[in-house]
matplotlib code that plots the C-alpha trace (Angstrom):
import matplotlib.pyplot as plt

x = [0.0, 1.4, 1.4, 0.5, 2.9, 2.4, 1.0, 3.2, 2.1, 2.6, 4.7, 3.5, 5.3, 4.4, 6.9, 6.8, 4.2, 5.8, 9.1, 9.8, 11.2, 13.7, 13.5, 16.1, 14.3, 13.5, 17.0, 18.1, 16.3, 17.6, 21.2, 20.5, 19.3, 22.3, 24.7, 23.4, 23.7, 27.4, 28.4, 26.9, 28.2, 31.7, 31.6, 31.4, 34.3, 32.3, 33.8, 31.3, 31.1, 28.9, 27.8, 25.5, 21.8, 21.6, 22.2, 21.8, 18.3, 19.2, 21.0, 17.6, 15.9, 18.2, 17.6, 15.8, 12.0, 9.2, 7.0, 9.7, 11.2, 7.7, 5.8, 8.0, 11.2, 11.6, 13.1, 13.8, 16.0, 18.8, 20.0, 22.4, 19.7, 20.5, 17.8, 18.7, 16.9, 17.0, 18.2, 15.1, 17.6, 21.4, 22.2, 22.4, 25.0, 27.3, 27.2, 28.0, 31.0, 32.4, 32.4, 34.0, 37.2, 36.8, 40.3, 41.7, 39.7, 40.7, 38.0, 35.9, 34.3, 32.4, 30.7, 27.9, 26.3, 23.1, 22.0, 18.9, 16.4, 13.4, 10.3, 7.2, 4.6, 1.6, 2.8, 1.3, 2.6, 6.1, 6.4, 7.1, 8.6, 12.0, 13.6, 17.2, 18.3, 21.3, 22.6, 25.1, 26.7, 29.6, 31.0, 33.1, 32.0, 29.8, 29.4, 26.5, 28.9, 28.3, 24.5, 24.7, 26.6, 24.6, 21.6, 23.5, 24.2, 20.6, 19.6, 22.3, 21.4, 17.7, 19.4, 21.7, 18.6, 17.1, 14.7, 14.1, 13.9, 10.1, 9.7, 10.6, 11.1, 13.4, 11.9, 14.1, 13.8, 15.3, 14.1, 14.5, 12.1, 9.1, 10.5, 10.4, 6.9, 6.0, 7.8, 5.9, 2.6, 3.7, 2.9, 4.3, 7.4, 5.4, 3.1, 5.5, 7.0, 3.4, 2.0, 5.2, 4.6, 0.9, 2.4, 4.6, 1.8, -0.5, -0.1, -1.5, -4.8, -7.9, -8.0, -10.8, -8.9, -5.9, -7.7, -9.0, -5.8, -4.4, -7.1, -6.9, -3.3, -3.1, -6.5, -7.1, -3.8, -4.9, -6.4, -3.2, -1.2, -3.6, -3.5, 0.2, 0.2, -1.9, -0.7, 3.2, 3.1, 3.7, 6.8, 8.0, 8.1, 9.8, 12.5, 12.9, 13.0, 15.9, 16.3, 17.0, 19.0, 21.7, 19.0, 17.7, 21.4, 22.1, 19.2, 19.6, 23.1, 22.0, 19.5, 22.1, 24.6, 22.5, 21.3, 24.8, 25.2, 22.3, 19.8, 17.0, 13.8, 14.3, 11.2, 11.2, 8.7, 8.8, 6.6, 8.9, 9.3, 11.3, 10.5, 13.6, 14.3, 17.8, 17.8, 19.2, 19.1, 18.9, 16.4, 15.2, 12.8, 12.5, 8.8, 7.5, 5.4, 3.7, -0.1, -0.2, 2.8, 2.6, 4.6, 8.0, 10.6, 13.4, 15.3, 17.7, 19.3, 21.7, 22.5, 25.0, 24.4, 23.7, 27.2, 26.5, 24.5, 27.7, 29.5, 31.9, 32.8, 30.3, 30.9, 29.1, 27.1, 24.9, 23.3, 20.3, 18.7, 16.8, 14.9, 14.8, 10.7, 10.0, 12.7, 11.3, 8.0, 9.5, 11.1, 8.4, 5.7, 8.2, 8.7, 12.8, 13.3, 15.4, 14.5, 15.3, 18.3, 20.0, 23.7, 24.2, 25.6, 25.7, 23.8, 25.8, 23.7, 25.3, 25.1, 26.7, 27.9, 30.6, 30.3, 34.1, 34.9, 31.7, 33.3, 36.5, 35.4, 33.1, 36.0, 38.0, 35.2, 34.7, 38.3, 37.7, 34.8, 31.8, 29.3, 28.6, 26.0, 26.0, 22.4, 22.9, 19.2, 18.0, 15.7, 15.4, 17.4, 14.3, 13.3, 16.7, 16.4, 13.1, 14.6, 17.5, 14.9, 12.6, 15.6, 16.6, 20.1, 20.9, 23.3, 22.9, 25.2, 25.1, 28.4, 28.4, 30.5, 30.2, 31.6, 34.2, 35.3, 35.2, 36.8, 33.9, 31.3, 28.0, 26.4, 22.8, 21.4, 18.2, 16.7, 16.7, 17.9, 20.8, 23.7, 27.5, 30.3, 33.7, 36.6, 37.6, 41.0, 42.5, 41.7, 38.1, 37.2, 38.5, 36.2, 33.2, 34.0, 33.8, 30.9, 28.9, 29.9, 28.4, 25.1]
y = [0.3, 3.1, 5.9, 9.6, 12.1, 14.5, 17.7, 20.6, 23.5, 26.6, 29.0, 32.5, 35.6, 37.5, 38.2, 37.1, 39.4, 42.4, 42.5, 44.0, 43.3, 46.1, 46.4, 49.0, 52.0, 50.8, 50.1, 53.4, 55.4, 52.8, 53.4, 57.2, 57.0, 54.9, 57.2, 60.1, 57.8, 57.0, 60.5, 62.1, 59.5, 59.5, 63.3, 63.3, 60.8, 57.5, 54.3, 51.1, 47.9, 44.7, 41.6, 38.7, 38.9, 35.9, 36.2, 34.1, 34.2, 34.9, 38.4, 39.7, 38.0, 39.6, 43.4, 44.3, 44.3, 41.5, 42.7, 42.7, 39.3, 37.5, 39.0, 40.3, 38.3, 35.9, 32.9, 29.3, 26.5, 25.5, 21.9, 22.1, 22.7, 26.5, 29.1, 31.6, 34.9, 37.1, 40.4, 42.8, 45.9, 46.5, 47.9, 44.3, 43.4, 46.3, 46.3, 42.3, 42.9, 45.8, 43.5, 40.6, 43.0, 45.3, 45.5, 45.7, 48.8, 52.4, 54.4, 56.7, 54.7, 56.1, 53.4, 53.1, 50.4, 49.9, 46.3, 44.6, 44.0, 41.7, 41.8, 40.1, 42.7, 44.0, 45.8, 49.1, 52.4, 53.1, 49.9, 46.4, 43.2, 43.6, 47.1, 48.6, 51.0, 53.2, 52.6, 55.1, 55.1, 56.7, 54.6, 56.0, 59.6, 60.1, 63.9, 65.5, 66.3, 63.0, 63.4, 66.7, 65.2, 62.2, 64.4, 66.8, 63.8, 62.8, 66.4, 66.9, 63.8, 65.1, 68.3, 66.6, 64.8, 68.2, 68.9, 72.2, 72.9, 73.5, 69.8, 68.1, 68.5, 66.8, 66.0, 65.1, 64.0, 61.8, 58.1, 59.0, 61.8, 59.5, 57.4, 60.4, 61.0, 57.2, 57.5, 60.9, 58.8, 55.9, 53.8, 50.2, 49.0, 46.2, 48.6, 51.1, 49.4, 48.6, 52.0, 53.5, 51.2, 52.7, 56.3, 55.5, 54.5, 57.4, 59.5, 56.1, 55.4, 57.5, 59.5, 57.4, 54.2, 55.6, 56.8, 53.1, 51.6, 53.8, 53.0, 49.3, 49.4, 52.2, 52.4, 55.2, 57.0, 56.9, 60.4, 62.0, 60.2, 61.7, 65.1, 65.0, 63.9, 66.6, 69.5, 68.4, 70.2, 67.0, 66.3, 70.0, 69.7, 66.4, 68.0, 70.9, 68.6, 68.3, 64.9, 65.5, 68.8, 67.0, 65.8, 69.4, 70.7, 68.2, 68.7, 72.3, 71.8, 69.5, 72.0, 75.2, 73.3, 72.1, 75.6, 77.0, 74.6, 75.9, 72.9, 74.8, 72.9, 71.1, 70.4, 69.2, 66.7, 64.8, 62.2, 60.5, 56.7, 55.0, 51.3, 49.5, 48.6, 49.3, 53.3, 54.7, 58.4, 60.9, 60.1, 61.9, 61.2, 63.1, 63.8, 64.7, 67.9, 67.0, 66.4, 63.7, 61.9, 63.2, 60.3, 59.4, 59.1, 57.6, 58.4, 57.1, 58.0, 56.7, 52.9, 53.3, 50.0, 47.7, 45.9, 44.8, 41.9, 40.3, 40.8, 43.5, 46.9, 49.3, 51.6, 54.9, 54.9, 57.0, 56.6, 56.2, 54.5, 55.5, 53.1, 53.0, 52.9, 55.9, 57.9, 57.0, 57.8, 61.4, 62.1, 61.0, 63.4, 66.4, 65.7, 65.4, 62.4, 62.6, 61.7, 58.3, 58.0, 54.7, 54.0, 53.1, 56.4, 55.2, 52.7, 51.3, 49.8, 47.6, 47.6, 45.4, 42.8, 45.1, 43.3, 43.1, 46.8, 48.0, 45.5, 47.1, 50.6, 50.3, 48.8, 51.9, 54.1, 52.2, 52.5, 56.5, 55.9, 56.1, 52.9, 51.6, 49.0, 47.3, 46.3, 43.1, 42.4, 42.2, 45.0, 48.1, 51.3, 53.0, 50.2, 50.1, 54.1, 53.6, 50.8, 53.1, 55.9, 53.6, 52.6, 56.4, 56.0, 59.5, 58.6, 56.6, 55.8, 53.4, 51.3, 49.9, 49.8, 53.6, 54.3, 51.9, 53.5, 57.0, 56.3, 58.6, 57.8, 60.1, 60.5, 61.2, 63.0, 61.3, 64.1, 66.7, 64.4, 66.6, 64.7, 65.5, 63.5, 62.3, 61.1, 57.3, 58.0, 59.0, 62.9, 61.8, 59.5, 62.2, 64.9, 62.3, 61.4, 65.2, 65.6, 62.9, 63.9, 67.4, 65.6]
z = [0.0, -1.1, 1.8, 0.8, 1.0, 4.2, 3.2, 3.4, 5.9, 4.0, 5.8, 6.5, 5.2, 8.3, 11.0, 14.5, 16.6, 17.8, 15.8, 12.6, 9.1, 8.0, 4.4, 2.5, 3.4, 7.1, 7.4, 6.1, 8.9, 11.4, 10.4, 10.0, 14.0, 14.7, 13.0, 14.8, 18.3, 17.8, 16.6, 19.6, 22.0, 20.8, 20.7, 24.4, 24.6, 25.0, 23.5, 22.2, 23.9, 23.1, 24.3, 23.6, 23.4, 26.1, 29.5, 32.7, 33.8, 37.4, 36.2, 35.9, 38.7, 41.1, 40.4, 37.5, 38.8, 39.3, 36.5, 33.7, 35.2, 35.5, 32.7, 29.9, 29.5, 27.1, 29.4, 28.4, 29.4, 27.1, 26.2, 29.3, 31.5, 32.3, 32.6, 29.9, 29.0, 25.9, 27.4, 28.2, 28.8, 29.0, 32.2, 34.1, 31.5, 31.6, 35.3, 34.9, 32.7, 34.9, 37.9, 36.3, 35.3, 38.4, 39.1, 35.4, 34.2, 34.7, 36.0, 35.2, 32.3, 29.3, 27.5, 25.3, 23.1, 20.6, 21.6, 20.5, 23.4, 23.9, 26.2, 25.8, 26.3, 24.2, 20.9, 20.6, 19.4, 20.6, 22.2, 20.4, 21.6, 20.0, 19.7, 19.5, 22.2, 23.1, 26.3, 27.7, 31.0, 33.2, 35.8, 38.8, 39.1, 42.1, 41.9, 40.0, 37.4, 35.9, 35.9, 34.2, 31.3, 30.7, 30.4, 28.3, 25.8, 25.9, 25.0, 22.2, 20.6, 19.8, 18.9, 16.4, 15.3, 14.4, 17.4, 19.0, 22.7, 22.2, 20.9, 23.9, 27.9, 30.4, 33.6, 36.8, 40.2, 42.7, 43.8, 47.4, 47.5, 47.1, 50.2, 52.2, 51.4, 51.9, 55.3, 56.1, 55.7, 57.1, 53.8, 54.5, 52.7, 51.0, 49.2, 47.8, 44.7, 43.6, 44.0, 42.4, 39.5, 39.3, 39.3, 36.8, 34.4, 35.6, 32.2, 30.3, 32.1, 32.8, 36.1, 37.5, 36.7, 38.4, 41.6, 42.0, 41.3, 44.1, 46.6, 46.0, 47.0, 49.8, 51.1, 53.7, 52.4, 48.8, 49.2, 50.7, 47.7, 45.2, 46.7, 46.7, 43.2, 41.9, 44.0, 44.4, 47.8, 50.0, 47.8, 48.2, 51.8, 51.7, 49.5, 51.7, 54.9, 57.3, 56.2, 52.6, 52.2, 50.0, 47.5, 47.4, 46.9, 44.2, 42.0, 42.1, 41.1, 38.3, 36.9, 37.2, 35.6, 32.5, 32.5, 32.1, 29.2, 27.4, 28.2, 29.9, 29.1, 32.4, 34.8, 38.4, 38.8, 42.1, 41.3, 38.6, 39.0, 36.6, 36.1, 37.0, 40.7, 40.5, 40.4, 43.6, 43.1, 40.4, 37.6, 34.6, 31.6, 28.4, 27.0, 23.7, 23.7, 20.7, 21.7, 18.8, 20.6, 24.1, 25.9, 27.6, 24.9, 27.1, 30.4, 33.1, 36.2, 39.0, 39.8, 42.2, 44.0, 40.9, 41.3, 44.8, 43.2, 41.8, 45.4, 43.9, 45.2, 44.5, 41.6, 41.1, 37.8, 35.9, 32.2, 30.1, 27.2, 24.3, 21.9, 18.1, 18.2, 20.2, 18.7, 15.2, 16.3, 17.7, 14.6, 12.4, 14.3, 14.0, 10.5, 11.3, 9.3, 6.0, 2.7, 1.8, -0.4, -1.9, -0.5, -4.4, -6.0, -9.7, -11.8, -14.9, -17.6, -20.2, -23.9, -26.7, -24.2, -23.0, -19.4, -19.1, -19.7, -17.5, -14.5, -14.7, -15.2, -12.2, -10.2, -11.0, -9.7, -6.6, -5.7, -5.8, -3.1, -5.2, -4.8, -8.2, -9.1, -12.5, -14.0, -15.7, -16.8, -20.3, -19.7, -21.9, -21.3, -20.3, -18.0, -16.0, -15.8, -14.1, -12.2, -10.8, -10.2, -8.1, -6.1, -5.6, -7.0, -8.3, -11.3, -14.2, -17.1, -20.1, -21.3, -24.7, -27.7, -28.1, -24.8, -25.2, -28.6, -27.4, -23.9, -22.7, -20.0, -20.1, -16.7, -16.0, -12.9, -12.5, -10.7, -13.5, -16.3, -16.9, -18.4, -18.2, -20.0, -18.5, -20.6, -19.2, -17.8, -14.2, -14.6, -15.8, -13.0, -10.5, -11.9, -11.9, -8.2, -7.6, -9.4, -8.0, -4.2, -4.6, -3.6]

ax = plt.figure().add_subplot(projection="3d")
ax.plot(x, y, z, "-o")
ax.set_aspect("equal")
plt.show()
């Protein structure tokens, strides 16, 4: 009896939910943002590092936060029986790396990376299950000078991408302020992180839902908490109390220091929380001020105690992370994205089987720094021009027997269809390069 072949299941062309495929135009904008990130970071003296996307799950269980560990990580058991996590953030990784070579490193350190991160959460505008993120940190500087510099880098990144001060605002606070307020109303320690997480999401929920969530956790203290959030008076009392003069002084110094550097769109926000448990002091977030994209873009703060989980000597640390998804939304909202352009500058179309000549000529042009693609298809010249235009290649030329005999190449600028001829010799190719790079 002949067995029927098993039906082949058709594989879908859609990507996994919450991640992205980067087609050339998408990749162009990714590279544009990454280039700005690298330029800004390195302009301030930061050097790039990297690490694997796989980490031991215990790294996040130790310090990141219950919600992220229990609900948002991609965690699995590998073939060796080890529990492994696709990294949801980079800060624990860089802390691990520094703890591993604590005695060999020369502080202070200025490090940055642009890692790929994964979190299992509901995909929505500005939030996916996979994203890239600039992480930038200073290690070994305890003073507020490091806090000022880190905020300055974040500010300068947006300015380098074309943003104006009116497009965004920088909210700052100190994680310890809430602790003083909780103490003033005798809020049990077991309730604090849960309520802080609700406060952190306040802008994303209706007022009535927020009030009910606070009441469910805080009970009779809910009224005081909501009143303080609305007026800020209780928090201002805390910052001026005898217990926290150093916090007040430090925040004032940070605001003054930023102002002297021209960073004036800074707002003190005592109810700022940040989601990670490891933040230990100064924190900040940058918000888009456009009503159509009114949301937190990115932020960071101090995490002086994180190396403690590795049994290492404590190292003062402050940094921030900015994701490509929220940054792309910001640039799109404010119409700051550049027009897409191919990385190929010149397309050569071949006639009369002059492929060998075209290949040699293309190599000579490439040696001068101009990227060249040869269209080997059997399409007509008109169709090849349309193809080059569609691909946003700015220049086009034909190589056939006429060009070989005359030792001349006629280059068409596809934007306005103007043509310029160049002799095929050393001087002519130098002139061609100068002509093309004028764009």
